[in-house]
N, C-alpha and C positions, 0 to 999 in steps of 0.2 A: 644500539643507541635507545636510550629511554623516551617514552612520548607518553607526558601526563595529558590528559584533558576531558573537557567535556565532550565526548563524540556526536552524541545524540540525546538532546533535551529536548521535549515537546511539553510546550509549558514550563511552569515552575515545581510541579508537584515532585517533589524528591529532589530538588536541585541541590539543595543546601547538602545533603548528605553526599552526596555524588562530589563534591565539591571538598568537604572533609576527607574523603578517601584520595582523592588526588595528592592533597596535603598532606596526608599521612596522618591524620587527625582522627578517623576512625577506618575500620577494615571492610574490605568486600563482603557481599554474602556469598560470591560465587569466584574463583578463580580457574581459568582453565590455561594449563602450563605445558609447556614443551610443543608446543603447534608450529605446523610451517603456516605462515599468512601471507596469502596473495595479495598483492598490492597492484591493484587494478589498473591503477594511474601509470606505474612505470613496468607493470610485468613482471617485476622481482617476486621471488620467493623467499619469504624471510625465514629462516628456520630460529628455533629455542626461541620462539615469541609465547608471550603469554597476555591472554584478556581478563582482567576482572572487572565485575559487575558488581553494583551496587542497586538491589529495587531491580528495575527495569532497564536499566541504564547502563553503559560501556562507561567505566571512570580510568581505564588504565588499557592502555597497548604497549608491549615492548618486552626487554628482553630481561628485566630485572623487577618483577613483581613483588619483593618480599616484603617492602615497607606496606603494602596494600594486602597481605593476607596473616588473617588471625587465627587464633584458637578455634573458632565459630566460621571460620569462612570454607565453604563446600569446595574441596579442591579435586578438580578433576584431571589426571594427565593422558594427555592424547598424542603422545609420541607418536610420530610416524603419521598422522592425520595432519589433515590440510584443512584450514578455514579460510572460506569466502563469504564476501558480502551478501547478504540475501537481494535474488535476482525479482525485479518487479514485471509482471505481466500488465502492460499499461492498455490493453484492449484485447478483448476477449468476448466471444457470444457464448457463453455457458448453458444459456439456456435449450440451445437447440445442438450443442456437441455432443452433451453426454450427461449423466447426471452428474453431480457434485463429488460425491466420492469416489467414483470411477477417474473421475478429471485430475481429483490431486492425487491418485498413487501415481501418476506420471510426470505430474508438473513438480513434486514437493522433491524428488530424488535427483532433480534436474538442478536444486537451488533454489527455486522459486518460493518466495516466503510472501509475497503479495498478491493481488489478482485484482483488476478493476473491469466489471463484465459490463457489457449493455444488457438494457430491459427491453427493446424494442419490440422484440418477437411475442413478448407478453402483453403487453397493453392493449393492441388489436381487438385481442381474443376475450380478455380476462378485468380488461381497466385498471383501477386504482388499485381494487384490491389484490387481483392478480398479481401486481408486482409485488405488494407489500407480504403476498405470501411466497413468493419466490425469494424475496430478501431474507425472511425469516429461514429461510431452507440455507443460507449461507451463513447465519452465525454459529457459534459456536464447533467453527471449525478449527483444524491445529493451524491452517494458516490463515493471516487477514484476509477477508475479500470485501471490496468496496465494488459499489456500482455508479452508472449516468442514469438520469433519468431520460426515459424513451423522449427523444425530441420530436418526434413524428414527422420529419423532413425526408419527406422518400419520392422518390419518381413515379410511385403508386399512388394515385388519387383516394384507392380506399383504405390506404394505412396514413392516413395524414391527420394532425390536428391533435394537441393535447391543450384543455383549459389552463389560463392562467392559475385556477384556484388549484386547480389540482397540481400543476406544476410546484406551486409553492408548497403545496403539503409534502411533496418529496424532496424539495430542497430544504427544508427542516431539517431532515434527518443527517445524522452525523456518519451513514454508511452510504449516503450519495453525494458525490464529488462534484457535481456538474450534469452539464447537460448533453446526450449523447450525440454519436454522429449526425452531422445534417449532410446531404447531399448537395452538394456546391451547384449542382446545374439548377436546383428546385429552387434554391435561395435567391440565385440571380434573375430569377424567370418573376418571382413573387416576393422580393425582399418586404414590403408593405406587412405580408402575412405573418411573417416569420420573426422580423428583427425585435417584435416587441417580446417575446419568449426569451431571446437572446439578451436583451436589456435585464428583462426579471432575473435571469441567471445571473446577470454580472452584478446586480445589485445584492445578491445574498453575499458575493464575496465567492463564488463558485465557478467552475471552468467550462469554456465551451469547446466540442469536438467537432472535426470536420473532416470531408473528405475533398482529398486536393484534386485538381484537375488530372484525368486518366483514372481515377480509382471508380 
């Protein structure tokens, strides 16, 4: 079965080129052929499948890639290998588990391609500058690493509070996806203190993260 389509377009940059590849008007930059593909929705292993790529984006997945391959296409034959989607680790605490390079040695081999980490441990000790320094250590890594701004909504009164000004500076960053975990007990006891920073985060179009009861 042949499957054409824009499987992943983030914005419009390069979209027309990907469309042209799917229509056979242009050739792919990279073709990974003779793979076994794991369909994570059905659990099927699809043999003799190929994936072709234009720029950063997947243009084709199927068992007949010839129309997308040209003389300048880099072709990689991966017969006997399985392609799986990249896994996202949606919540971790990199700053105290280990250093980044050590952590990636173990996560990457398991198929993780994106990590989202908390920054709450850094902020009480080093403030805004410490968080920015920590974020700098996450850049230029082999996989994508994002973070959440420290909410400082804690059961410990010594580790509470982040100003709107500081929060805004962090939320303006592309590598900050939202506000980190907020302990539900504290929020329920003092909603008037924390709702303003939640509202501020949502106004930036970013996510809120919390703990459910029992956590």
